[in-house]
N, CA, C and O of each residue as an XYZ file, in Angstrom:
824
protein
N       0.847     -1.189      0.000
C       0.000      0.000      0.000
C       0.878      1.233      0.000
O       1.972      1.218      0.565
N       0.412      2.299     -0.628
C       1.246      3.473     -0.842
C       1.396      4.312      0.418
O       2.442      4.927      0.622
N       0.369      4.350      1.272
C       0.430      5.141      2.493
C       0.078      4.278      3.696
O      -0.767      3.386      3.619
N       0.740      4.561      4.796
C       0.478      3.792      6.005
C      -0.741      4.342      6.733
O      -1.039      5.534      6.654
N      -1.445      3.458      7.444
C      -2.541      3.886      8.305
C      -1.966      4.644      9.502
O      -1.057      4.157     10.174
N      -2.501      5.835      9.762
C      -2.098      6.603     10.938
C      -2.790      5.974     12.149
O      -4.019      5.910     12.201
N      -1.997      5.509     13.124
C      -2.517      4.557     14.106
C      -2.212      4.921     15.550
O      -1.140      5.432     15.875
N      -3.195      4.639     16.410
C      -3.024      4.671     17.857
C      -3.214      3.243     18.359
O      -4.195      2.588     18.009
N      -2.287      2.760     19.172
C      -2.405      1.417     19.740
C      -2.964      1.487     21.151
O      -2.495      2.274     21.973
N      -3.967      0.664     21.431
C      -4.444      0.464     22.796
C      -3.745     -0.778     23.304
O      -3.863     -1.857     22.723
N      -3.012     -0.617     24.399
C      -2.151     -1.694     24.867
C      -2.418     -1.976     26.338
O      -2.719     -1.065     27.109
N      -2.304     -3.253     26.726
C      -2.484     -3.596     28.127
C      -2.754     -5.073     28.288
O      -3.034     -5.772     27.314
N      -2.671     -5.549     29.519
C      -2.891     -6.961     29.815
C      -4.355     -7.341     29.594
O      -5.210     -6.461     29.494
N      -4.656     -8.641     29.516
C      -6.050     -9.070     29.421
C      -6.866     -8.480     30.567
O      -6.435     -8.502     31.720
N      -8.052     -7.950     30.242
C      -8.925     -7.388     31.258
C      -8.664     -5.943     31.595
O      -9.344     -5.379     32.452
N      -7.679     -5.317     30.933
C      -7.339     -3.928     31.245
C      -8.354     -2.926     30.699
O      -8.355     -1.761     31.096
N      -9.220     -3.378     29.787
C     -10.255     -2.494     29.275
C      -9.996     -1.933     27.891
O     -10.592     -0.924     27.513
N      -9.127     -2.562     27.136
C      -8.810     -2.089     25.785
C     -10.056     -2.059     24.902
O     -10.322     -1.079     24.207
N     -10.816     -3.161     24.948
C     -12.006     -3.245     24.109
C     -13.049     -2.210     24.471
O     -13.672     -1.610     23.595
N     -13.243     -1.997     25.780
C     -14.218     -1.002     26.239
C     -13.845      0.390     25.761
O     -14.684      1.107     25.215
N     -12.580      0.778     25.964
C     -12.150      2.110     25.559
C     -12.137      2.260     24.044
O     -12.477      3.321     23.522
N     -11.746      1.204     23.335
C     -11.755      1.255     21.876
C     -13.155      1.436     21.324
O     -13.363      2.196     20.378
N     -14.124      0.731     21.923
C     -15.516      0.845     21.465
C     -16.066      2.245     21.699
O     -16.846      2.752     20.893
N     -15.660      2.872     22.805
C     -16.102      4.235     23.082
C     -15.476      5.212     22.085
O     -16.163      6.077     21.540
N     -14.175      5.070     21.850
C     -13.506      5.952     20.884
C     -14.108      5.803     19.489
O     -14.164      6.769     18.728
N     -14.559      4.594     19.155
C     -15.130      4.340     17.831
C     -16.378      5.170     17.563
O     -16.734      5.403     16.408
N     -17.041      5.614     18.621
C     -18.258      6.419     18.467
C     -17.945      7.895     18.253
O     -18.845      8.693     17.992
N     -16.662      8.261     18.365
C     -16.250      9.650     18.163
C     -15.777      9.813     16.723
O     -14.883      9.085     16.290
N     -16.355     10.754     15.965
C     -15.920     10.951     14.578
C     -14.410     11.153     14.495
O     -13.819     11.867     15.305
N     -13.802     10.512     13.508
C     -12.369     10.660     13.313
C     -11.548      9.526     13.881
O     -10.337      9.467     13.669
N     -12.202      8.612     14.612
C     -11.520      7.422     15.123
C     -12.187      6.186     14.519
O     -13.413      6.127     14.423
N     -11.391      5.208     14.114
C     -11.941      3.933     13.652
C     -11.264      2.813     14.426
O     -10.046      2.646     14.356
N     -12.052      2.055     15.154
C     -11.537      1.019     16.059
C     -11.611     -0.354     15.407
O     -12.660     -0.755     14.901
N     -10.488     -1.074     15.422
C     -10.462     -2.469     14.983
C      -9.923     -3.316     16.130
O      -8.809     -3.100     16.607
N     -10.720     -4.273     16.560
C     -10.340     -5.191     17.636
C     -10.118     -6.576     17.052
O     -10.969     -7.090     16.325
N      -8.980     -7.181     17.367
C      -8.751     -8.537     16.880
C      -9.747     -9.512     17.492
O     -10.098    -10.520     16.877
N     -10.201     -9.209     18.705
C     -11.208    -10.069     19.322
C     -12.473    -10.112     18.490
O     -13.027    -11.185     18.250
N     -12.938     -8.940     18.045
C     -14.128     -8.877     17.195
C     -13.885     -9.598     15.870
O     -14.755    -10.311     15.370
N     -12.686     -9.401     15.309
C     -12.368    -10.047     14.031
C     -12.435    -11.560     14.160
O     -13.058    -12.238     13.343
N     -11.785    -12.082     15.198
C     -11.751    -13.525     15.354
C     -13.134    -14.102     15.650
O     -13.445    -15.223     15.248
N     -13.965    -13.322     16.360
C     -15.310    -13.832     16.682
C     -16.214    -13.891     15.457
O     -17.245    -14.564     15.484
N     -15.845    -13.194     14.380
C     -16.646    -13.254     13.153
C     -16.213    -14.418     12.260
O     -16.824    -14.674     11.223
N     -15.159    -15.116     12.671
C     -14.649    -16.221     11.856
C     -15.612    -17.394     11.814
O     -16.274    -17.709     12.804
N     -15.682    -18.034     10.660
C     -16.382    -19.305     10.530
C     -15.466    -20.382     11.114
O     -14.406    -20.665     10.556
N     -15.872    -20.981     12.234
C     -15.012    -21.944     12.913
C     -14.811    -23.231     12.113
O     -13.983    -24.062     12.484
N     -15.556    -23.404     11.023
C     -15.383    -24.581     10.176
C     -14.412    -24.303      9.027
O     -14.027    -25.219      8.300
N     -14.016    -23.027      8.866
C     -13.047    -22.686      7.831
C     -11.645    -23.040      8.305
O     -11.430    -23.264      9.496
N     -10.682    -23.092      7.374
C      -9.303    -23.418      7.736
C      -8.758    -22.412      8.740
O      -8.106    -22.794      9.711
N      -9.023    -21.114      8.507
C      -8.551    -20.069      9.398
C      -9.222    -20.190     10.765
O      -8.584    -19.996     11.800
N     -10.519    -20.515     10.757
C     -11.263    -20.665     12.001
C     -10.762    -21.826     12.846
O     -10.685    -21.720     14.070
N     -10.422    -22.932     12.196
C      -9.911    -24.100     12.918
C      -8.561    -23.803     13.578
O      -8.304    -24.223     14.707
N      -7.705    -23.074     12.856
C      -6.401    -22.712     13.416
C      -6.598    -21.806     14.626
O      -5.946    -21.979     15.656
N      -7.511    -20.829     14.491
C      -7.785    -19.913     15.597
C      -8.265    -20.662     16.827
O      -7.766    -20.425     17.927
N      -9.236    -21.571     16.658
C      -9.814    -22.280     17.805
C      -8.779    -23.176     18.479
O      -8.764    -23.309     19.703
N      -7.923    -23.784     17.679
C      -6.897    -24.672     18.223
C      -6.038    -23.962     19.269
O      -5.675    -24.557     20.283
N      -5.716    -22.696     19.025
C      -4.859    -21.937     19.932
C      -5.657    -21.214     21.018
O      -5.296    -21.265     22.194
N      -6.738    -20.544     20.626
C      -7.483    -19.720     21.581
C      -8.119    -20.549     22.678
O      -8.251    -20.073     23.806
N      -8.518    -21.779     22.378
C      -9.157    -22.624     23.383
C      -8.188    -23.013     24.504
O      -8.608    -23.437     25.581
N      -6.893    -22.865     24.238
C      -5.881    -23.156     25.254
C      -5.300    -21.874     25.852
O      -4.379    -21.929     26.667
N      -5.840    -20.717     25.446
C      -5.352    -19.450     25.964
C      -4.032    -19.032     25.354
O      -3.331    -18.185     25.908
N      -3.681    -19.624     24.203
C      -2.425    -19.300     23.547
C      -2.646    -18.320     22.392
O      -3.757    -18.194     21.876
N      -1.574    -17.628     21.994
C      -1.668    -16.678     20.900
C      -1.821    -17.396     19.561
O      -1.189    -18.423     19.311
N      -2.675    -16.832     18.709
C      -2.821    -17.345     17.352
C      -1.531    -17.007     16.587
O      -0.967    -15.935     16.806
N      -1.050    -17.883     15.700
C       0.189    -17.605     14.964
C       0.175    -16.230     14.283
O      -0.854    -15.774     13.784
N       1.340    -15.591     14.279
C       1.448    -14.235     13.746
C       0.944    -14.121     12.313
O       0.236    -13.172     11.979
N       1.304    -15.081     11.466
C       0.916    -15.007     10.058
C      -0.601    -15.006      9.898
O      -1.143    -14.289      9.057
N      -1.281    -15.815     10.710
C      -2.747    -15.894     10.647
C      -3.368    -14.571     11.100
O      -4.274    -14.043     10.455
N      -2.865    -14.047     12.220
C      -3.400    -12.805     12.761
C      -3.237    -11.650     11.787
O      -4.189    -10.911     11.535
N      -2.038    -11.489     11.235
C      -1.778    -10.371     10.332
C      -2.554    -10.526      9.028
O      -3.030     -9.537      8.471
N      -2.684    -11.752      8.540
C      -3.461    -11.991      7.316
C      -4.919    -11.571      7.517
O      -5.501    -10.889      6.674
N      -5.491    -11.982      8.632
C      -6.878    -11.628      8.917
C      -7.029    -10.127      9.103
O      -7.979     -9.524      8.603
N      -6.082     -9.521      9.829
C      -6.138     -8.081     10.056
C      -6.081     -7.307      8.741
O      -6.850     -6.365      8.550
N      -5.190     -7.687      7.839
C      -5.072     -7.023      6.542
C      -6.392     -7.103      5.774
O      -6.870     -6.107      5.231
N      -6.970     -8.299      5.737
C      -8.226     -8.503      5.013
C      -9.337     -7.659      5.622
O     -10.126     -7.044      4.904
N      -9.393     -7.632      6.933
C     -10.454     -6.918      7.650
C     -10.348     -5.415      7.440
O     -11.348     -4.761      7.143
N      -9.142     -4.854      7.593
C      -8.945     -3.413      7.424
C      -9.226     -2.998      5.986
O      -9.857     -1.968      5.746
N      -8.763     -3.792      5.034
C      -8.981     -3.475      3.621
C     -10.465     -3.511      3.273
O     -10.964     -2.642      2.558
N     -11.172     -4.528      3.784
C     -12.607     -4.644      3.519
C     -13.369     -3.458      4.092
O     -14.280     -2.940      3.446
N     -13.009     -3.021      5.298
C     -13.707     -1.892      5.906
C     -13.413     -0.599      5.149
O     -14.259      0.292      5.086
N     -12.217     -0.499      4.575
C     -11.874      0.666      3.762
C     -12.673      0.675      2.465
O     -13.197      1.714      2.065
N     -12.769     -0.475      1.809
C     -13.526     -0.588      0.561
C     -15.001     -0.264      0.783
O     -15.635      0.383     -0.051
N     -15.539     -0.717      1.909
C     -16.949     -0.475      2.231
C     -17.201      0.978      2.646
O     -18.350      1.411      2.731
N     -16.132      1.720      2.900
C     -16.284      3.115      3.309
C     -16.537      3.292      4.786
O     -16.799      4.405      5.242
N     -16.463      2.200      5.549
C     -16.651      2.279      6.997
C     -15.425      2.926      7.640
O     -15.529      3.693      8.597
N     -14.273      2.594      7.085
C     -12.994      3.142      7.542
C     -12.429      4.020      6.436
O     -12.223      3.553      5.316
N     -12.177      5.291      6.741
C     -11.640      6.242      5.764
C     -10.209      6.592      6.167
O     -10.001      7.503      6.969
N      -9.229      5.886      5.628
C      -7.838      6.043      6.064
C      -7.291      7.470      5.990
O      -6.442      7.847      6.797
N      -7.770      8.264      5.033
C      -7.249      9.627      4.898
C      -7.854     10.578      5.923
O      -7.333     11.671      6.148
N      -8.958     10.159      6.546
C      -9.631     11.018      7.515
C      -9.545     10.476      8.941
O      -9.415     11.239      9.898
N      -9.618      9.156      9.071
C      -9.730      8.544     10.397
C      -8.377      8.125     10.960
O      -7.478      7.713     10.228
N      -8.258      8.242     12.277
C      -7.156      7.622     12.988
C      -7.568      6.192     13.298
O      -8.647      5.955     13.843
N      -6.720      5.249     12.956
C      -7.001      3.842     13.231
C      -6.612      3.529     14.670
O      -5.472      3.753     15.076
N      -7.567      3.009     15.440
C      -7.317      2.619     16.819
C      -7.288      1.092     16.867
O      -8.309      0.440     16.650
N      -6.116      0.528     17.153
C      -5.964     -0.925     17.164
C      -5.945     -1.466     18.582
O      -5.278     -0.926     19.464
N      -6.684     -2.536     18.779
C      -6.820     -3.180     20.087
C      -6.566     -4.668     19.898
O      -7.350     -5.357     19.246
N      -5.464     -5.169     20.472
C      -5.166     -6.592     20.389
C      -4.138     -6.959     19.341
O      -3.809     -8.135     19.186
N      -3.630     -5.991     18.627
C      -2.599     -6.234     17.624
C      -1.747     -4.978     17.504
O      -2.306     -3.881     17.472
N      -0.426     -5.082     17.436
C       0.383     -6.302     17.450
C       0.514     -6.891     18.857
O       0.610     -6.165     19.847
N       0.515     -8.219     18.918
C       0.629     -8.916     20.198
C       2.013     -9.518     20.420
O       2.311     -9.996     21.515
N       2.842     -9.498     19.412
C       4.216     -9.987     19.551
C       5.134     -9.023     18.824
O       4.687     -8.230     17.995
N       6.417     -9.093     19.136
C       7.388     -8.243     18.445
C       7.400     -8.581     16.959
O       7.547     -7.690     16.123
N       7.248     -9.851     16.624
C       7.215    -10.267     15.224
C       6.044     -9.622     14.492
O       6.187     -9.188     13.349
N       4.877     -9.556     15.151
C       3.732     -8.889     14.541
C       4.018     -7.403     14.338
O       3.671     -6.831     13.305
N       4.652     -6.787     15.328
C       4.982     -5.366     15.217
C       5.885     -5.119     14.017
O       5.716     -4.139     13.291
N       6.845     -6.014     13.815
C       7.749     -5.887     12.671
C       6.990     -6.044     11.357
O       7.211     -5.285     10.413
N       6.102     -7.023     11.299
C       5.311     -7.247     10.087
C       4.407     -6.062      9.770
O       4.182     -5.732      8.605
N       3.892     -5.426     10.822
C       2.921     -4.343     10.617
C       3.573     -3.000     10.321
O       2.886     -2.053      9.939
N       4.881     -2.906     10.492
C       5.566     -1.646     10.179
C       5.308     -1.203      8.743
O       5.331     -0.011      8.435
N       5.065     -2.164      7.883
C       4.817     -1.861      6.476
C       3.465     -1.186      6.267
O       3.250     -0.510      5.261
N       2.554     -1.374      7.228
C       1.178     -0.948      7.030
C       0.719      0.185      7.949
O      -0.218      0.909      7.614
N       1.367      0.343      9.096
C       0.896      1.352     10.055
C       2.019      2.288     10.492
O       3.185      1.902     10.576
N       1.632      3.516     10.763
C       2.524      4.518     11.345
C       1.987      4.795     12.749
O       0.966      5.467     12.903
N       2.664      4.286     13.762
C       2.187      4.398     15.143
C       2.484      5.804     15.674
O       3.642      6.199     15.812
N       1.414      6.549     15.966
C       1.548      7.913     16.466
C       1.592      7.955     17.982
O       2.222      8.835     18.570
N       0.907      6.980     18.626
C       0.874      6.943     20.088
C       0.443      5.554     20.553
O      -0.303      4.855     19.868
N       0.933      5.170     21.739
C       0.516      3.928     22.375
C      -0.091      4.277     23.728
O       0.591      4.811     24.602
N      -1.371      3.974     23.895
C      -2.045      4.192     25.174
C      -1.954      2.892     25.962
O      -2.618      1.907     25.638
N      -1.128      2.902     26.993
C      -0.881      1.694     27.788
C      -1.775      1.723     29.021
O      -1.538      2.492     29.952
N      -2.805      0.879     29.021
C      -3.731      0.767     30.145
C      -3.096     -0.140     31.196
O      -2.865     -1.323     30.947
N      -2.818      0.416     32.360
C      -2.042     -0.277     33.381
C      -2.917     -0.685     34.568
O      -3.659      0.130     35.117
N      -2.818     -1.952     34.949
C      -3.489     -2.455     36.156
C      -2.575     -3.491     36.794
O      -2.221     -4.486     36.162
N      -2.194     -3.257     38.044
C      -1.248     -4.143     38.709
C      -1.924     -5.260     39.507
O      -1.241     -6.142     40.026
N      -3.257     -5.234     39.611
C      -3.989     -6.239     40.378
C      -4.487     -7.339     39.438
O      -5.577     -7.243     38.874
N      -3.670     -8.385     39.281
C      -4.009     -9.466     38.359
C      -5.288    -10.177     38.775
O      -6.110    -10.521     37.925
N      -5.467    -10.403     40.088
C      -6.668    -11.108     40.554
C      -7.935    -10.354     40.173
O      -8.940    -10.961     39.805
N      -7.880     -9.022     40.262
C      -9.046     -8.211     39.900
C      -9.359     -8.356     38.413
O     -10.524     -8.409     38.019
N      -8.320     -8.419     37.597
C      -8.533     -8.566     36.155
C      -9.036     -9.959     35.806
O      -9.824    -10.116     34.874
N      -8.586    -10.981     36.552
C      -9.091    -12.337     36.327
C     -10.593    -12.381     36.598
O     -11.352    -12.965     35.825
N     -11.019    -11.759     37.703
C     -12.447    -11.719     38.038
C     -13.232    -10.971     36.969
O     -14.330    -11.383     36.595
N     -12.665     -9.871     36.477
C     -13.334     -9.081     35.439
C     -13.520     -9.912     34.172
O     -14.582     -9.874     33.552
N     -12.486    -10.663     33.790
C     -12.558    -11.481     32.582
C     -13.548    -12.634     32.742
O     -14.255    -12.979     31.795
N     -13.603    -13.228     33.929
C     -14.558    -14.319     34.157
C     -15.993    -13.810     34.080
O     -16.856    -14.454     33.483
N     -16.244    -12.648     34.689
C     -17.602    -12.062     34.633
C     -17.998    -11.777     33.197
O     -19.121    -12.065     32.781
N     -17.058    -11.203     32.435
C     -17.356    -10.867     31.042
C     -17.646    -12.113     30.221
O     -18.586    -12.133     29.427
N     -16.836    -13.159     30.412
C     -17.020    -14.384     29.641
C     -18.352    -15.048     29.958
O     -19.038    -15.525     29.053
N     -18.727    -15.082     31.241
C     -20.005    -15.684     31.626
C     -21.178    -14.876     31.085
O     -22.183    -15.438     30.650
N     -21.042    -13.556     31.116
C     -22.101    -12.689     30.605
C     -22.299    -12.892     29.102
O     -23.423    -12.852     28.602
N     -21.180    -13.114     28.386
C     -21.239    -13.278     26.934
C     -21.371    -14.743     26.512
O     -21.309    -15.070     25.327
N     -21.554    -15.619     27.508
C     -21.755    -17.047     27.249
C     -20.574    -17.664     26.497
O     -20.756    -18.455     25.571
N     -19.348    -17.284     26.916
C     -18.138    -17.837     26.323
C     -17.477    -18.726     27.378
O     -16.600    -18.287     28.121
N     -17.920    -19.991     27.425
C     -17.538    -20.907     28.503
C     -16.027    -21.104     28.614
O     -15.480    -21.092     29.717
N     -15.348    -21.286     27.474
C     -13.903    -21.523     27.519
C     -13.178    -20.334     28.145
O     -12.225    -20.512     28.903
N     -13.632    -19.119     27.824
C     -12.989    -17.911     28.336
C     -13.208    -17.729     29.835
O     -12.505    -16.941     30.468
N     -14.178    -18.449     30.413
C     -14.489    -18.289     31.837
C     -13.624    -19.183     32.728
O     -13.655    -19.055     33.952
N     -12.856    -20.082     32.120
C     -12.007    -20.989     32.908
C     -10.804    -20.223     33.451
O     -10.080    -19.569     32.700
N     -10.603    -20.312     34.765
C      -9.529    -19.541     35.391
C      -8.151    -19.979     34.909
O      -7.257    -19.144     34.778
N      -7.957    -21.280     34.640
C      -6.644    -21.731     34.171
C      -6.308    -21.139     32.807
O      -5.156    -20.794     32.540
N      -7.323    -21.021     31.938
C      -7.116    -20.426     30.619
C      -6.788    -18.942     30.756
O      -5.894    -18.424     30.086
N      -7.533    -18.264     31.644
C      -7.310    -16.823     31.850
C      -5.903    -16.568     32.381
O      -5.197    -15.689     31.887
N      -5.499    -17.339     33.389
C      -4.166    -17.120     33.974
C      -3.059    -17.470     32.983
O      -1.979    -16.880     33.032
N      -3.309    -18.405     32.100
C      -2.325    -18.706     31.059
C      -2.184    -17.523     30.106
O      -1.103    -17.269     29.575
N      -3.283    -16.805     29.894
C      -3.216    -15.623     29.026
C      -2.299    -14.556     29.615
O      -1.573    -13.879     28.887
N      -2.338    -14.413     30.936
C      -1.448    -13.439     31.581
C       0.011    -13.877     31.445
O       0.897    -13.047     31.241
N       0.254    -15.177     31.557
C       1.610    -15.701     31.389
C       2.107    -15.430     29.970
O       3.237    -14.985     29.770
N       1.248    -15.705     28.991
C       1.598    -15.458     27.588
C       1.828    -13.969     27.350
O       2.741    -13.580     26.622
N       0.988    -13.140     27.973
C       1.131    -11.682     27.822
C       2.503    -11.222     28.299
O       3.185    -10.473     27.600
N       2.909    -11.663     29.479
C       4.188    -11.236     30.041
C       5.358    -11.709     29.183
O       6.344    -10.991     29.016
N       5.243    -12.912     28.644
C       6.353    -13.499     27.893
C       6.430    -12.989     26.459
O       7.524    -12.768     25.938
N       5.270    -12.798     25.810
C       5.271    -12.526     24.378
C       4.753    -11.146     23.977
O       5.187    -10.590     22.968
N       3.829    -10.592     24.760
C       3.206     -9.337     24.341
C       3.834     -8.116     24.995
O       4.064     -7.111     24.322
N       4.112     -8.178     26.263
C       4.686     -7.014     26.943
C       5.968     -6.497     26.275
O       6.182     -5.285     26.244
N       6.836     -7.388     25.735
C       8.035     -6.898     25.060
C       7.754     -5.991     23.852
O       8.650     -5.283     23.392
N       6.510     -6.008     23.335
C       6.171     -5.123     22.214
C       6.384     -3.660     22.603
O       6.776     -2.841     21.771
N       6.123     -3.338     23.875
C       6.315     -1.959     24.332
C       7.764     -1.507     24.131
O       8.024     -0.345     23.818
N       8.694     -2.434     24.314
C      10.106     -2.095     24.159
C      10.505     -1.944     22.701
O      11.552     -1.370     22.400
N       9.678     -2.455     21.789
C       9.972     -2.348     20.354
C       9.796     -0.911     19.859
O      10.500     -0.458     18.957
N       8.838     -0.203     20.472
C       8.545      1.164     20.034
C       9.305      2.187     20.876
O       9.740      1.899     21.991
N       9.450      3.376     20.322
C      10.118      4.473     21.026
C       9.338      4.810     22.299
O       8.116      4.958     22.261
N      10.037      4.928     23.409
C       9.388      5.200     24.692
C       8.596      6.499     24.676
O       7.646      6.648     25.445
N       8.970      7.445     23.813
C       8.268      8.732     23.756
C       6.838      8.599     23.223
O       6.029      9.513     23.382
N       6.529      7.463     22.593
C       5.186      7.238     22.041
C       4.210      6.711     23.092
O       2.999      6.722     22.868
N       4.721      6.250     24.231
C       3.897      5.542     25.214
C       3.313      6.497     26.250
O       4.037      7.265     26.883
N       1.982      6.438     26.414
C       1.280      7.180     27.458
C       0.605      6.178     28.377
O      -0.258      5.417     27.938
N       0.987      6.168     29.643
C       0.380      5.239     30.599
C      -0.900      5.825     31.179
O      -0.954      6.999     31.545
N      -1.928      4.984     31.257
C      -3.224      5.374     31.812
C      -3.633      4.320     32.830
O      -3.584      3.126     32.533
N      -4.031      4.737     34.018
C      -4.490      3.816     35.056
C      -5.810      3.187     34.610
O      -6.793      3.889     34.374
N      -5.822      1.854     34.499
C      -7.002      1.148     33.999
C      -8.025      0.864     35.088
O      -9.108      0.354     34.798
N      -7.701      1.186     36.336
C      -8.614      0.927     37.447
C      -9.524      2.140     37.638
O      -9.060      3.277     37.717
N     -10.820      1.873     37.711
C     -11.783      2.958     37.881
C     -12.965      2.772     36.957
O     -13.063      1.764     36.257
N     -13.858      3.736     36.955
C     -15.039      3.648     36.100
C     -14.632      3.817     34.643
O     -13.623      4.461     34.359
N     -15.411      3.243     33.701
C     -15.096      3.429     32.283
C     -14.998      4.903     31.898
O     -14.153      5.280     31.086
N     -15.870      5.746     32.488
C     -15.838      7.170     32.169
C     -14.576      7.832     32.704
O     -13.985      8.690     32.048
N     -14.168      7.419     33.914
C     -12.956      7.988     34.495
C     -11.716      7.616     33.702
O     -10.844      8.451     33.464
N     -11.645      6.343     33.293
C     -10.514      5.904     32.470
C     -10.556      6.617     31.120
O      -9.525      7.043     30.601
N     -11.772      6.744     30.553
C     -11.933      7.426     29.266
C     -11.399      8.856     29.319
O     -10.773      9.328     28.370
N     -11.648      9.536     30.428
C     -11.166     10.910     30.565
C      -9.655     10.977     30.346
O      -9.156     11.860     29.649
N      -8.942     10.038     30.946
C      -7.480     10.033     30.824
C      -7.035      9.564     29.433
O      -6.023     10.029     28.909
N      -7.799      8.641     28.844
C      -7.491      8.198     27.484
C      -7.632      9.366     26.514
O      -6.796      9.560     25.632
N      -8.706     10.142     26.689
C      -8.920     11.296     25.809
C      -7.814     12.337     25.969
O      -7.401     12.964     24.994
N      -7.343     12.517     27.186
C      -6.237     13.454     27.403
C      -5.012     13.043     26.581
O      -4.212     13.883     26.168
N      -4.884     11.733     26.353
C      -3.750     11.226     25.581
C      -3.974     11.336     24.076
O      -3.062     11.703     23.335
N      -5.201     11.015     23.620
C      -5.414     10.889     22.171
C      -5.923     12.141     21.475
O      -5.721     12.300     20.271
N      -6.584     13.040     22.216
C      -7.127     14.246     21.570
C      -6.034     15.077     20.887
O      -6.231     15.500     19.748
N      -4.888     15.327     21.538
C      -3.844     16.097     20.838
C      -3.373     15.416     19.545
O      -3.023     16.092     18.578
N      -3.365     14.070     19.532
C      -2.970     13.343     18.320
C      -4.002     13.563     17.217
O      -3.645     13.777     16.058
N      -5.288     13.510     17.584
C      -6.330     13.735     16.586
C      -6.304     15.174     16.073
O      -6.503     15.414     14.883
N      -6.061     16.125     16.965
C      -5.986     17.533     16.553
C      -4.893     17.710     15.501
O      -5.107     18.382     14.493
N      -3.741     17.118     15.727
C      -2.634     17.223     14.797
C      -2.967     16.536     13.472
O      -2.661     17.057     12.399
N      -3.601     15.354     13.559
C      -3.984     14.609     12.362
C      -5.011     15.392     11.549
O      -4.936     15.428     10.321
N      -5.972     16.019     12.234
C      -7.009     16.791     11.564
C      -6.395     17.998     10.837
O      -6.762     18.309      9.704
N      -5.463     18.660     11.509
C      -4.794     19.800     10.896
C      -4.013     19.391      9.664
O      -4.041     20.080      8.644
N      -3.311     18.259      9.759
C      -2.544     17.764      8.617
C      -3.444     17.407      7.460
O      -3.092     17.632      6.302
N      -4.642     16.832      7.772
C      -5.597     16.461      6.726
C      -6.089     17.687      5.982
O      -6.212     17.673      4.758
N      -6.374     18.761      6.736
C      -6.844     20.001      6.120
C      -5.768     20.626      5.233
O      -6.055     21.227      4.198
N      -4.519     20.462      5.674
C      -3.401     21.051      4.921
C      -3.018     20.213      3.700
O      -2.196     20.616      2.878
N      -3.651     19.020      3.609
C      -3.356     18.134      2.471
C      -2.082     17.376      2.643
O      -1.705     16.595      1.769
């Protein structure tokens, strides 16, 4: 592709609230949110891609990088073609990707990371409870198993957290993920509004 997507990454451990904040930002003109969780949930589990996804996700493990990036490319391109995502106008807000340093390297060709909003929560037990409640509410039995959830935190520390070190530290804004969604949103907006203002000005200037 000739131009990279101008991108903000929502980053944090499982249960930190990336999806919640991304969904809220998606309702604000000028932001387009893509969640890998939503992408994977739209998969046909009988397809080749769906079978590979289920094989890993059911054990709380990361889906292979090639599969994730392939699906992400298809999804972003389709939303652009449909006019849902307007790359020249919208800031792309990514939630759940890149999840490994290898993914970050692969995505350098497609995205220009303007900022990383790192949602921080040091109470793992609280996040485990949050994830179990969410899974039960959404009738996702596998996601409600505590052993699967805790394995996700192990995988996060080993494979995903190092992604933060891949990017320039000046791009990272830490936000406390503990509190009401509105309270966390206030701090997220403090981080992303200046980025959108700059992007909007650049768009007007051509």
